C-alpha positions as CSV (number, residue, x, y, z in Angstrom):
1,M,-232.9,-137.0,106.5
2,G,-231.9,-140.4,108.0
3,T,-230.6,-143.7,107.2
4,L,-230.7,-147.5,108.5
5,T,-228.4,-150.0,107.5
6,F,-228.9,-153.8,107.6
7,T,-226.3,-156.4,106.8
8,H,-226.3,-160.1,106.1
9,T,-224.0,-163.0,104.8
10,V,-225.2,-165.1,102.2
11,D,-225.3,-168.6,103.0
12,G,-226.7,-170.1,100.0
13,T,-229.9,-171.4,101.8
14,E,-232.4,-168.4,101.2
15,P,-235.4,-169.4,99.6
16,I,-236.7,-168.1,96.1
17,G,-239.5,-165.7,96.9
18,G,-238.4,-165.4,100.7
19,A,-236.3,-163.1,102.5
20,I,-232.7,-162.7,101.8
21,V,-232.6,-160.0,104.6
22,F,-234.7,-157.8,106.3
23,G,-235.0,-155.0,109.2
24,Q,-237.2,-153.1,111.1
25,V,-238.2,-149.6,109.4
26,P,-241.0,-147.4,111.0
27,P,-243.3,-145.4,108.7
28,F,-242.1,-142.4,106.8
29,T,-243.2,-139.9,104.4
30,G,-241.7,-138.0,101.2
31,H,-238.6,-138.9,99.3
32,F,-236.9,-141.9,100.1
33,S,-234.0,-144.6,98.7
34,V,-233.0,-148.1,98.8
35,S,-229.4,-149.3,97.9
36,V,-228.3,-152.9,98.0
37,S,-224.7,-153.7,97.7
38,L,-222.1,-156.7,97.8
39,D,-218.6,-156.8,99.0
40,V,-217.8,-158.8,95.7
41,G,-219.1,-158.2,92.2
42,V,-221.8,-160.6,90.6
43,T,-221.0,-162.7,87.4
44,Q,-224.5,-162.9,86.0
45,I,-227.5,-160.8,86.6
46,A,-229.3,-161.2,90.2
47,N,-233.0,-160.2,90.3
48,L,-234.2,-158.9,93.8
49,T,-237.2,-157.3,95.4
50,A,-237.2,-154.7,97.9
51,S,-240.5,-154.3,99.8
52,L,-242.0,-152.5,102.5
53,A,-244.0,-154.7,104.5
54,R,-246.4,-155.3,107.7
55,F,-245.4,-158.5,109.2
56,S,-248.6,-158.6,111.7
57,D,-250.7,-159.7,108.8
58,A,-248.0,-160.7,105.9
59,T,-249.1,-157.2,103.9
60,T,-246.7,-156.0,101.4
61,C,-247.3,-152.4,101.2
62,Y,-244.6,-151.4,98.3
63,S,-242.2,-153.5,96.4
64,Q,-239.9,-152.7,93.3
65,G,-237.3,-154.7,91.8
66,I,-233.6,-154.2,91.9
67,S,-231.1,-155.9,89.6
68,L,-227.5,-156.6,90.3
69,I,-226.1,-156.4,86.8
70,P,-222.1,-157.7,86.2
71,P,-219.6,-156.6,87.0
72,S,-221.7,-154.4,89.4
73,S,-221.7,-155.0,93.1
74,G,-224.7,-152.8,93.9
75,S,-227.9,-151.1,92.9
76,G,-230.8,-149.5,94.1
77,F,-233.6,-147.0,93.4
78,Q,-235.2,-143.8,94.6
79,T,-239.1,-142.8,94.7
80,D,-241.5,-141.0,96.9
81,V,-244.0,-142.3,99.1
82,G,-247.5,-142.9,97.5
83,N,-246.3,-142.4,93.8
84,P,-247.6,-143.9,91.9
85,G,-250.8,-144.4,93.9
86,F,-252.0,-147.6,92.8
87,A,-248.5,-149.5,93.9
88,W,-249.1,-148.4,97.4
89,H,-251.2,-150.7,99.3
90,C,-250.7,-149.4,102.9
91,N,-248.8,-147.0,104.8
92,D,-248.3,-148.8,108.1
93,W,-245.3,-150.9,107.6
94,D,-242.8,-151.9,109.9
95,H,-240.1,-153.8,107.9
96,L,-237.8,-153.6,104.9
97,V,-237.4,-156.9,103.1
98,I,-234.9,-157.9,100.4
99,G,-235.5,-161.3,98.6
100,Y,-235.0,-163.0,95.2
101,S,-237.6,-162.4,92.6
102,N,-236.8,-165.4,90.6
103,D,-233.9,-167.9,90.3
104,T,-231.9,-166.8,87.5
105,F,-228.9,-166.3,89.5
106,R,-228.2,-166.6,93.1
107,L,-225.7,-164.4,95.0
108,P,-222.3,-165.6,95.9
109,Q,-222.2,-167.7,98.7
110,G,-220.2,-166.0,101.8
111,A,-220.8,-162.6,100.0
112,L,-221.7,-159.6,102.5
113,M,-224.7,-157.9,101.6
114,T,-225.3,-154.3,102.7
115,V,-228.9,-153.0,102.5
116,Q,-229.5,-149.1,103.1
117,I,-232.7,-147.1,103.3
118,T,-232.8,-143.3,103.4
119,A,-235.6,-141.3,104.0
120,D,-236.4,-137.6,104.5
121,T,-238.4,-138.1,107.5
122,L,-236.7,-140.9,109.0
123,G,-233.4,-139.3,110.9
124,G,-234.0,-138.1,114.4
125,T,-237.4,-140.0,115.1
126,P,-237.3,-141.4,118.6
127,C,-237.7,-144.9,119.4
128,I,-238.4,-146.0,115.6
129,Y,-239.2,-149.3,116.6
130,G,-241.6,-148.6,119.3
131,T,-241.9,-147.9,122.8
132,Q,-242.4,-150.2,126.0
133,M,-242.3,-150.4,129.7
134,K,-238.9,-150.9,131.3
135,P,-238.6,-154.4,132.7
136,G,-240.1,-154.8,136.3
137,M,-242.1,-151.8,136.1
138,P,-245.7,-152.0,137.6
139,V,-248.8,-151.4,134.9
140,V,-250.2,-148.9,137.7
141,Q,-248.2,-146.8,140.2
142,A,-249.4,-144.0,142.8
143,L,-247.3,-140.7,142.3
144,D,-245.5,-140.3,145.6
145,N,-242.6,-138.2,146.9
146,A,-240.3,-141.1,146.3
147,L,-241.4,-141.5,142.7
148,V,-240.9,-137.8,142.0
149,A,-237.4,-137.9,143.4
150,A,-236.5,-141.0,141.6
151,A,-238.0,-139.6,138.4
152,F,-235.6,-136.6,138.7
153,A,-232.8,-138.1,139.6
154,L,-232.5,-139.3,136.1
155,L,-233.1,-135.8,134.5
156,P,-230.4,-132.9,134.1
157,G,-232.7,-130.2,135.8
158,G,-235.5,-130.1,138.3
159,Y,-236.7,-127.0,139.4
160,W,-240.3,-127.8,138.1
161,Q,-241.1,-130.6,140.8
162,Q,-243.5,-128.2,142.2
163,V,-245.7,-129.0,139.0
164,L,-245.6,-132.9,140.4
165,Y,-246.3,-132.2,143.9
166,G,-249.9,-131.0,142.8
167,Y,-250.4,-134.3,141.5
168,L,-249.2,-136.7,144.4
169,G,-251.6,-139.5,145.0
170,L,-252.1,-139.6,141.1
171,M,-252.5,-143.1,140.0
172,V,-250.3,-143.2,136.9
173,D,-251.3,-145.9,134.1
174,V,-247.6,-147.0,133.1
175,Q,-249.1,-149.1,130.4
176,V,-250.6,-146.2,128.7
177,L,-247.8,-143.9,129.3
178,C,-245.3,-146.1,127.7
179,S,-247.5,-146.8,124.5
180,G,-245.7,-144.2,122.9
181,P,-242.9,-141.5,123.0
182,P,-243.5,-138.7,125.3
183,R,-244.7,-135.4,124.3
184,P,-241.6,-133.1,124.1
185,L,-241.3,-130.5,127.1
186,T,-239.5,-127.5,125.9
187,I,-241.0,-124.5,127.9
188,L,-242.6,-124.1,131.2
189,N,-244.9,-120.9,131.9
190,P,-245.1,-120.3,135.7
191,R,-248.9,-119.9,135.2
192,I,-249.0,-123.3,135.0
193,L,-248.8,-123.3,138.8
194,I,-251.7,-121.3,139.4
195,N,-254.1,-122.9,136.4
196,P,-252.8,-126.4,136.0
197,G,-255.1,-128.1,133.8
198,S,-254.2,-130.5,131.1
199,A,-250.9,-128.7,130.6
200,A,-249.7,-129.6,133.9
201,L,-250.8,-133.4,133.4
202,E,-248.6,-133.4,130.4
203,V,-245.6,-132.1,132.3
204,V,-246.1,-134.9,134.9
205,L,-246.5,-137.4,132.1
206,S,-243.2,-136.2,130.2
207,T,-241.3,-136.1,133.4
208,L,-242.2,-139.8,134.5
209,W,-241.7,-141.2,131.2
210,P,-237.8,-141.7,131.3
211,Y,-238.4,-143.5,134.8
212,F,-240.8,-145.9,133.4
213,C,-240.0,-146.5,129.6
214,E,-237.6,-147.1,127.2
215,C,-237.2,-147.6,123.4
216,V,-237.9,-151.3,121.7
217,S,-234.5,-152.0,120.8
218,G,-233.3,-152.8,117.2
219,D,-230.5,-152.8,114.7
220,P,-229.2,-149.9,114.4
221,A,-230.1,-148.7,117.7
222,P,-232.9,-146.4,118.0
223,T,-232.6,-142.7,119.3
224,P,-234.2,-142.4,122.9
225,P,-236.4,-139.2,123.3
226,P,-234.4,-136.1,124.6
227,L,-234.6,-135.9,128.5
228,P,-236.9,-133.2,129.7
229,N,-234.8,-130.2,130.3
230,P,-237.0,-126.8,129.9
231,P,-235.2,-123.4,130.3
232,K,-236.2,-121.9,133.5
233,D,-238.5,-118.7,133.1
234,P,-237.2,-115.7,135.2
235,G,-240.7,-115.5,136.3
236,W,-240.5,-119.0,137.8
237,P,-240.9,-119.0,141.5
238,A,-238.3,-120.4,144.0
239,D,-239.1,-123.2,146.0
240,P,-240.5,-122.6,149.5
241,T,-238.1,-123.1,152.4
242,Y,-238.9,-124.2,155.9
243,P,-236.2,-123.1,158.5
244,V,-235.9,-125.1,161.6
245,N,-236.4,-123.4,165.0
246,P,-232.8,-123.8,166.4
247,T,-233.8,-123.4,170.3
248,D,-237.2,-125.1,170.1
249,P,-238.0,-127.7,167.6
250,C,-241.2,-128.9,169.4
251,L,-242.7,-125.4,168.0
252,D,-242.4,-126.5,164.4
253,L,-244.5,-129.6,165.5
254,T,-246.9,-126.9,166.7
255,E,-247.0,-125.1,163.6
256,V,-247.8,-128.2,161.7
257,R,-250.5,-129.2,164.0
258,R,-252.1,-125.5,163.5
259,K,-251.7,-125.7,159.6
260,L,-253.3,-128.9,159.6
261,D,-256.2,-127.8,161.9
262,Q,-256.9,-125.1,159.2
263,I,-257.1,-127.5,156.2
264,L,-259.4,-129.6,158.2
265,R,-261.8,-126.6,158.8
266,V,-261.5,-125.8,155.2
267,T,-262.2,-129.0,153.8
268,Q,-265.0,-129.8,156.4
269,N,-266.9,-126.7,155.0
270,D,-266.2,-127.9,151.6
271,L,-267.5,-131.4,152.3
272,E,-270.9,-129.9,153.8
273,L,-270.9,-127.6,150.5
274,D,-270.7,-130.4,148.5
275,R,-272.9,-132.7,150.4
276,T,-275.8,-130.0,150.0
277,V,-275.4,-129.5,146.3
278,Q,-275.1,-133.3,145.4
279,R,-278.4,-133.6,147.7
280,Y,-280.4,-131.3,145.8
281,T,-279.2,-131.2,142.6
282,A,-277.8,-134.5,141.7
283,P,-279.1,-137.2,144.4
284,F,-278.0,-140.6,144.3
285,A,-281.7,-141.6,144.8
286,T,-285.1,-140.2,145.8
287,V,-287.7,-141.1,148.1
288,D,-291.4,-140.5,148.2
289,G,-292.6,-137.3,150.3
290,P,-296.1,-135.9,150.4
291,S,-298.8,-137.0,148.0
292,F,-301.7,-135.5,146.7
293,L,-304.3,-137.7,144.9
294,G,-307.3,-136.8,142.5
295,L,-306.4,-133.3,141.6
296,S,-308.9,-131.8,139.3
297,G,-309.8,-128.2,138.1
298,S,-307.3,-125.6,138.9
299,G,-305.2,-125.0,141.9
300,T,-302.1,-125.1,143.8
301,V,-300.5,-127.6,146.6
302,Q,-297.9,-126.9,149.0
303,I,-294.4,-128.6,148.4
304,E,-291.1,-128.0,150.2
305,R,-287.7,-129.1,149.5
306,A,-288.8,-131.4,146.6
307,V,-286.1,-132.6,143.8
308,G,-288.8,-133.7,141.6
309,L,-292.4,-134.9,141.1
310,R,-294.2,-138.3,140.0
311,V,-297.5,-137.0,138.1
312,T,-299.9,-139.8,137.0
313,L,-302.8,-138.4,134.4
314,H,-306.1,-140.0,134.4
315,E,-307.1,-138.6,131.3
316,S,-310.7,-137.5,130.3
317,E,-313.0,-140.5,128.4
318,T,-312.8,-138.0,125.2
319,A,-309.0,-137.4,125.1
320,L,-307.0,-137.5,122.1
321,V,-304.4,-140.3,122.2
322,I,-301.5,-140.0,119.5
323,P,-299.7,-143.3,119.4
324,S,-296.1,-143.1,120.3
325,S,-293.8,-144.3,122.9
326,P,-295.0,-143.4,125.2
327,N,-298.6,-142.3,124.0
328,Y,-299.1,-138.4,123.6
329,I,-302.3,-137.5,125.3
330,W,-303.4,-134.4,123.3
331,D,-304.5,-130.8,125.4
332,Q,-305.1,-132.3,128.9
333,G,-303.9,-129.3,130.8
334,W,-300.8,-127.7,132.3
335,M,-298.5,-128.0,135.6
336,S,-295.8,-125.5,137.1
337,I,-293.7,-125.0,139.9
338,S,-293.3,-121.6,141.5
339,D,-291.3,-120.2,144.6
340,G,-294.6,-118.8,145.9
341,G,-293.9,-115.4,144.4
342,A,-292.5,-116.3,140.7
343,L,-293.0,-119.1,138.4
344,L,-290.2,-121.2,138.1
345,I,-291.2,-123.5,135.3
346,Q,-294.3,-124.8,133.5
347,R,-295.1,-127.6,131.1
348,R,-298.1,-129.3,129.6
349,V,-299.7,-132.5,131.3
350,A,-299.3,-135.0,128.3
351,R,-298.2,-138.3,129.6
352,D,-299.7,-141.4,131.6
353,I,-296.7,-141.0,134.1
354,V,-293.8,-139.1,134.2
355,H,-290.7,-138.4,136.7
356,W,-290.6,-134.6,136.6
357,F,-286.9,-133.2,137.7
358,P,-287.1,-129.6,136.7
359,S,-283.8,-127.4,137.4
360,H,-284.0,-125.6,140.9
361,C,-287.3,-127.7,142.0
362,W,-285.7,-127.6,145.4
363,L,-286.6,-123.6,145.6
364,A,-290.5,-124.5,144.8
365,T,-292.7,-124.1,147.3
366,A,-295.9,-124.7,145.3
367,F,-297.3,-127.1,142.6
368,G,-299.5,-125.5,140.2
369,Y,-302.2,-127.3,137.9
370,F,-304.8,-126.4,135.3
371,L,-306.8,-129.4,134.0
372,K,-309.7,-129.6,131.4
373,P,-313.0,-131.1,132.7
374,G,-312.8,-134.8,133.4
375,V,-308.9,-134.9,133.9
376,T,-307.3,-135.7,137.2
377,L,-304.0,-135.9,138.6
378,D,-302.1,-138.0,141.2
379,V,-298.8,-136.1,142.3
380,V,-296.1,-137.4,144.6
381,A,-293.3,-135.1,145.8
382,L,-289.8,-136.8,145.6
383,L,-287.4,-136.0,148.0
384,A,-283.5,-136.5,147.9
385,E,-282.5,-139.6,149.8
386,P,-281.3,-138.8,153.2
């Protein structure tokens, strides 16, 4: 449960139907109460209205009257959000507004008005007025060693820097990061170092939030999110240390170069593998290879290292054409690919022209066909772009 308090000194210029005092209040749920009090008693009945309003489009989500009756100096109400349903028009208000409901009696000039709203789910909410980027922060920034050091300088602990080192070079969208409060960082499992995934990225973003972001200011002052400080798991590994050779520091540089050479060899092998996979399973483009024109009857032609086939059908004069987009040509025959010893895939010949990219086409060594009388095919092997 939490309470927000707003004050205003009545100056006599407050308009009928307008606001006497208002303050920022985030959405909440459950039971809540609103109270209005003056530092002096009223001499006549003063009719006020308390409203939860959305300022962006001047929408009143909920309103209820409050009457100050002599010689009282205060009054209020309590209810539940959404009850009764017909009285609630929205649930994303951002302000509480106190105003006059009519002009039967104005509040004494110079009186100090205090407004309090108390709700079950209001207390302890971080950044109740919203979040924003700190002044001077970039919209996008690359994660580097300097940023890691600056972020951890703001935190009470820092044993999980290894997680962030795995993301060096990551481009951080600071604007998106600061669009809301961070996800609480309460526990870290050492296995996150082995299988990072989305959980590790959340750790990175939660760690960087206090460096880039802050709460939107308001009155009363908002509560900032707690700083990340998860307890250290007993199984968390110690940071690696690299002792310097006291007699010949040049040996350390030689060792660094040797490690770099090892990395280059591994990445070069990986690059070659990626190129092969990309070339034959997801090529950027294709080029025409061998062509086979006027195929009829049944038989096979030899193909090699094709990633697909362009097949043009010349149907028989008596073919049944079923209108569609494109037209379906009924019962013209079959086509297939095989590796010379076993069938890989087979399909009907049923369209004027198709680009056929069957899976594992690059394993095929033969294109087979079985066509009805009067039917011919023109086939072009499609090769991966060099």
